[in-house]
C-alpha positions, 0 to 999 in steps of 0.5 A, spaced: 019 150 428 019 151 420 019 145 415 019 148 409 027 149 406 030 154 401 037 154 398 039 161 397 044 163 391 046 170 392 052 173 388 059 174 389 058 181 387 052 182 391 057 183 397 059 189 392 054 194 390 058 199 387 065 196 383 068 203 386 067 201 392 069 193 394 072 195 400 071 192 406 067 196 409 062 197 404 063 190 404 059 190 409 055 195 409 052 190 402 052 184 407 047 187 412 043 190 406 042 182 404 042 179 411 035 183 412 032 181 406 033 173 408 031 175 416 024 176 413 024 168 410 026 167 416 021 171 420 016 168 416 018 159 416 022 158 412 029 154 414 034 156 409 041 154 407 046 160 404 050 159 398 054 165 395 060 167 389 066 168 390 068 170 383 070 178 386 073 176 392 077 170 389 081 175 383 083 181 389 086 175 393 090 173 387 091 180 386 095 181 393 098 175 390 102 178 385 104 184 388 106 180 394 110 174 390 116 178 391 115 178 399 111 172 400 109 165 397 103 165 393 097 161 395 093 155 391 086 156 389 083 152 393 086 155 398 083 162 396 076 158 395 077 156 402 080 163 405 074 166 401 068 161 404 071 163 411 071 170 410 064 171 406 061 166 411 063 170 417 060 176 414 054 173 413 052 169 419 054 175 423 050 179 419 044 174 419 045 173 426 045 180 428 039 183 423 035 176 426 036 179 434 033 186 432 026 183 430 027 178 436 029 172 433 035 168 436 038 163 432 046 162 430 048 162 423 054 157 420 059 156 415 061 151 413 067 149 409 065 146 403 068 142 398 064 139 391 066 133 388 067 133 380 069 127 375 077 127 373 075 126 366 071 132 365 071 135 358 072 141 362 079 139 363 081 139 357 078 146 354 080 151 360 075 157 360 074 162 365 078 167 366 081 169 374 084 173 375 086 180 372 089 182 366 097 182 363 102 183 359 105 176 355 112 177 360 107 176 365 103 171 362 109 167 360 111 167 367 104 164 370 105 160 364 111 157 366 108 156 373 103 151 370 097 155 369 093 156 361 094 163 359 090 166 354 090 172 351 083 176 352 080 179 346 085 184 344 085 187 352 092 182 354 093 176 357 089 173 363 089 165 366 084 160 364 082 155 369 077 149 368 070 149 370 068 142 370 059 140 372 059 139 379 057 131 382 057 131 389 057 136 395 061 132 400 059 135 406 052 134 405 051 129 410 054 135 416 049 141 412 043 136 412 044 135 420 045 143 421 039 144 417 034 139 420 037 141 427 034 148 425 040 152 424 042 157 418 046 154 414 052 158 409 056 153 405 057 151 398 061 158 397 063 159 390 059 153 388 064 149 393 072 147 393 073 142 387 076 136 389 076 129 385 077 121 387 084 118 386 083 110 385 083 109 392 077 114 394 082 119 396 080 126 395 085 130 392 086 138 390 084 140 383 085 147 380 078 149 377 072 153 379 065 150 379 059 156 377 057 157 384 049 156 381 051 148 379 053 147 386 047 150 389 042 147 385 046 140 387 046 141 394 038 142 393 037 136 391 041 133 395 037 137 400 030 136 398 029 142 398 021 146 397 024 152 394 031 153 389 031 162 390 037 165 385 039 172 388 041 176 382 041 183 379 035 184 376 028 182 380 025 178 373 027 174 367 026 177 361 025 174 354 028 179 348 033 183 353 034 189 352 030 190 345 024 193 344 020 187 345 023 185 351 018 182 356 018 180 364 016 174 366 011 172 372 012 164 372 015 158 367 015 151 365 021 148 365 019 146 358 018 153 357 025 156 359 028 150 355 024 153 348 026 161 351 033 157 352 034 154 344 032 160 342 037 164 345 034 169 350 038 168 354 046 169 355 051 165 356 055 170 361 050 171 365 042 168 365 044 162 362 047 159 367 042 161 372 036 156 368 041 151 367 042 151 374 034 151 375 033 145 371 037 141 373 034 143 379 027 141 377 029 135 373 030 132 379 025 132 382 025 140 385 017 143 387 020 150 385 025 155 383 024 163 383 030 168 380 029 175 383 034 180 386 036 181 394 030 187 395 024 183 392 026 176 395 020 177 401 015 179 395 017 174 390 016 169 396 008 172 396 007 171 388 008 179 388 014 180 383 020 175 380 021 170 375 018 162 378 019 157 375 015 150 376 016 142 373 010 143 368 
């Protein structure tokens, strides 16, 4: 039985390999492609916990809300988060279960709908800046503003809704997830970083209109599970400094201190690699022994030290 636990964060775009083919049929194909790489980890003896992004899927549901608003009620962000955790989790657990059976492993992955606690006084609530949904004209923007949304003009391209992206502080279902892991289940959880909730003065959980960075939520989960490895599966095989410049350099390994120096030097873009590095550093700083950043097709090779970028304490 496996003794080491790996927590793997896969991007919401991992289920949409081609932006021109975002339909469910192609999402299934992408789910199987991702599942095959994770199945290799299970074959090598790892206990595996999988998290996933949900940005594109949330955008699709928001658009359906807009188109159908004259016929049926719209759905709030927390319900959309739960919907996508369920649907993406279902696809991954079926695909991974089938891929494992193909190689003679009888394991049943399970999906846990996950809530993530945030601080109601987090400064992010005073400065919502995470765009959701599609672009709209000024009249549509005013309509959403009247409904209580924060709407901003986006670089001359139109208006968009924005919500807060607070720092996650606790995975509500952590004990349940850990119990499943200890009983050798493959767990899919904390989709989209988890559904954001706050606690009132009586300790009662309440909905809050926000989104959580998927990699930050996963780092918090990995710390809580005392994972041996935190893997971020993304669009590139390795992390680079001087990215897309003549002196670009791919990194095989870096220490936490080196990662901080590179980040301070502006090597990691705020909208792409920087949040991933910040999440990895959060894991390492709280006792995590090792992290890897690579793309899905190279996960197994990265585990063997053949590719990917490893981040270690020192």
